[in-house]
N, C-alpha and C positions, 0 to 999 in steps of 0.2 A: 384334502384339506391344506390349506398353505398355513405357514408359520402366524401370519397376521392373523386368520381366521382360529387358528386353534388357541391364541391369547384373547381372543375376541376384541381386536383392535380395529379401528376405522383405516387406521394406514400404519405404516412403519414407522415405529417411533424413534428409532436411533437411525434413519438416513442421514448421510454425510450432504447435505446440500443446504441452499441458502433461503429455507423456508422461514420466514418471519415468524408464523404461527410458534415455531419452537423457542423464539427468540426467551432468553432469561440472561439477565446481569450476574455476575459475580461482583464481589468486591473490587477485584483487580479489575475486570473490564471497566464497570463505572467510574474508577479513578482514572483508567488511561483515557476512555472517551472523553470526560470531563477536561483533561489537560490538554488533549488535540484539540477540541473546541473551542477552548480557552485561547489556545495560541492563533489558531484561523481568527476567531472574533476579535482579537486584539491586535490583528496586522501584523502579527511577525511574519517573516520571511520563509523560514526553513523549520520544520516540526518533524520529529523523527519518532517512530515507534516501532521498537523490536520486541520479537518473541519466538520461543520454540517453535518448532512445525507443529501445526494440529494446536497452539493454543487458542485459536479464533481471532487470528488477526485478519482475515478477510471478512470475516461477519463485521469487525469493527470497522473498517475501509467502508462498507455499505452502510452500515449505522451512520458514520459520519457524514458521509456523502447525502444522506436522504436528510440530514439534521440542517444541512445550509439551504435556507429556503433562495426562491429565485429572486425574491425581491433585492435580497440582500448582497447575493453571490454571484456569480458565474461560476458554477463548478464543473468538474469532469472527474474522472474515476479511471484512470489507465492501468492496464496490468502489464507487468514486466515479463517478456517470455524467456527463460535462461537460451542462450543460443542464440536468439534472435533479436537482439538490440546490437546495434552498431552505430558510430558517428552518425549524428542527425537525429537519431530515433526521437530522443525526447522533443526538440523543437519542432518536429514536425507535427508530431502528435498534438503539443499544444497549439500550433498553428490551425490544425484542423478542428481542433476542440472550440476555439473561438470563432470558427467560422471561415477563416482567411481563403481566399479562394486565387487560383494561379501560383501556388505556393512555390517560390524560387529554391533551386539549387544552389544559390549563393548564398553563404551564410550570413554574411552583414546584409545583404538584402531581405533573406528571411528574417533575420532579427527585428530589421526595420518594420517589415508586415506584422509581426506580432507585437511590436511596441506600439504600433498606432491602435491594434484592435484592444490592447490593454488599457491604453490611455483611453478610449471608446466608453469601454467600461467604466473606468474609476469617473470619467466626466457623467454618467450616468447615475453615478451615486452608490455603486457596487464595488466589491471587490474581487477578484479572479482567485480560484482556489486549484490548484492541481493535486489531485491524490492520486499516488502511486502504490498499487500493491504489487506484492512480490517483487519489492524495490530493491532487493539483494542483486538482482540481475544488473542493475545498475550501478553497482560498485565497482566502477573502472574508471581511469583516467579521463577518457573520453566524455562519458557521461558526467561524472562531475565536474569537468569544465563546463558543460552545456547548463548545467544546475547553476553554476555559479554566475555564469552569462546572463541568464533570465532573471537571478535574483538582483543582480546590478542595474536593472532597467527602473528608471524613477521619474516621476512626473510630480511637478509642484514638491519636489524636497521630500516623498514619500515615495517607499517602494510600493509596485502596483501588483506584485501577485506574492501568494504565498502557496509554497510548494510542501506537502505532506508524504513524506517517505514511510511507508510501511512495510517491514522485512524482516527476514531471519536474522540472528545474532551476528552472521557474518557480516551483515550493514553496518552495524555499530562497529565492529572491530576494523573495518576498512574506512570508517570516520574517522577512528582514533588514531589510525597510522598516518593519516591526511592532515596535519596540525593545520594548516589553513582551512581546509573544508570544515573540520571540527568546530573552529572559531564562528561559522557561518550559522551551526546549531541555535535556533533560540528556545525551544523546547524540546524537551525528550523524555522518554518514557519507556520502561521494559513492562511489557504484558506478562504478568505472572498467571502461575496455571492456577485452577480451581484448588481452594484450601479444604482440608479435612471439615465436615458439616455441609459445606456448600455443595459438594461433589453429589452427595445423596439427593440433594432438593433438586440439582440440575437432572438426575435419571430420573426422577419422581416426577417432575415437571413433565420431562417428555413423554413419558408413560400416560400421564393424565391427559394432555393434548391431544395424543393418538387413538384418545377413547378407552384405552385399558385402564385397569386397577394398578394403583403403586405398589399393592401387594402380590404384583407378578414377581418380582424380585423380593427374597426374605430379607431382613436387616442384614444380617452377614454377607450375604452376596452381593447387596447394593455396594457395602463398605468395601467389598474386596476389590470390585470392579474399579472403585476410584482410585483404590490404593497402588493396585496394578498398572492402572495407566496413567498414574500421578497426576492426577487432576486435568488431564490434557483433552479438550472436547472432542476432538476427533478420536482420540485413542479410547476413550469413554464409550462412544458411539459403536467403535468397531467391536471391543470386547462385550459390550450388551448384548449386541446383536447376537454376535456368533453365540453368546451363552445362552438366548433364547432359543438358538436354533438346537442346541444340546439338549435341552429342557424339551423341544418338540420332536426330537427325534426320539426320545425316550417315551413320550407318551405323558409325561408329567405334565400337571396343571401349573407349575410355579418353578423359578428359578433359585436354584441353591449353590451352594459353595463349591460343590463339585463338578456344575455346570461350567462356572464360571473358569475354575482350576482347568479344564477339559480344553474350552476355549481358548485361553491364555497360551496353554501348551500348542495348540494348534496354530496361534498367529505368532508364536516364538518370542512371546511377550515375558515369559519367566527366564529369559538367558541374559537381557541387556535392560536397564532402565537409563543408558546413557543416551544425549539427544544426537539424532542423525546429523544435526548441523555441523557444518565445519567451518574452520576460519581462515579469511583470504585477507592477507595483508598488503597494502600498497607501498610504494615507495615514496618518500616526500623529499624533495618536490618531485612533480609528474611531469612528463612530457604530454602534451596535448596535441594530438596529431589526427588524421583520418580523413575519410569521406562521408559521403552522407547517403544513408538506406531509406529505403520506402517501402518496409514490408507492411501489410496489413497487421492490426493489432484490435484487442478486444478496448472498446472504450465507450464511456457514457459521458453525457453533458446536459446542463439544462439548455439545450436549444435543439433543432432539428438536427437528427442522426445523419440524414443524407448530407450535409454538409460538411461532416465531420471526415466520414468514409470515401466521399467521393465529390469534390468540390468543383463546381462549374468554372470554366476557364473565362475570365473577365481582366482586362488591362490593370496589371498590379501596380498598387498604390507605391509611392515614392516618399522618401522621409529623410530630412537633413541628419546626417551622420552625427551632429553635434547635438541632436536632441536626445540622444541615447547615452544614459549615464553608463557607462562599462568601465572595468577594471582590468579583467581579465582577457577580453576581447578585442585588443589592440589589434587593427588592421592595417596599420601605418597611415590612416587618415588622422590629420592635425586636428585637434580639439583646439577650441578657443579659450585663450588663459583663462576664461572666467568660468569655463565649464566646471563638471564636479571634480571634486579631487578622488585620487586614486587611494585606495585602502594601502597602507605601507607594506601590509606583509603580502599583498599580490602582487607588486612590481616584479619581482624576480620572475614572475609567472609570463608577464606580457610577451616578450619576445618569443616563447615558445607556442603560445596559442594563437601568435600571428599568421603560424603556418597553417592553422586550422581554417582561419577565416578567408585565406588566399583564393 
């Protein structure tokens, strides 16, 4: 007999996956989702959500992505891969998301290709939104430069893209350390853990959805799971699942405090309650230099997936450099006097970023 069968559950109630059947909102989750959705719908260019590991950021990224209907948004969800991101990563993925074909390795040409696609989406009455999960992997000078370059693209005096960065606390620390980048953030929220009272509701909900009885855990055991796990969904799942195993191994019908304590001891949760997130600081100003990478990544968008990951080769479009409103992506091309003004705080970065675009 399996653990699932022992407790008469149809499925594992505490599996850590993105099964939306188990989805339930906490007050903190609902507030964070509302703030991010408001930011995108009100055409804010950069929105940032941070939270501790296991707090539900990936679930929120998917919920936000699904909330952006195709009639109003061209939306894509990218996942940052620590150690797998380098200069050119974001612009290349955004180009693929938009269906750009024959993606150029020249930075200015690539930006022009992206701009043309963004304008087409805008002229169609929609808005482009790029959501990046695990965005702490983008907290580098090169990536911040690419983000700012994309945010500077304008059409008819309006920015044409919203970028939502969702990551661990070190993403927020990196933004705070870069005063120019920090000023670009138009909406920001910290995803807090589940609070006392909400935690028991979360655990009972998962048990019920799995087909089990919420009485599988006695009240004290439920409270202890939430307390030891500090209200972090992933940790609550881990601890509850292992506590169920301890009860199953002892052939008892319900989970009690001693089973939770035993599971917590095995998971080393009684020794430390500190977050495993570490802080990374960036200097200010920063030097934006580097080359272009082209490794694959996880992505999804409101269009054919094949066009994202394997675009066909066709003649690449051209675009007059003067049509792009850029302040930190100066490649030495003369802009007309009537062109878009530069942000005063960014001008000190122009000469450094010119090397990236050469």
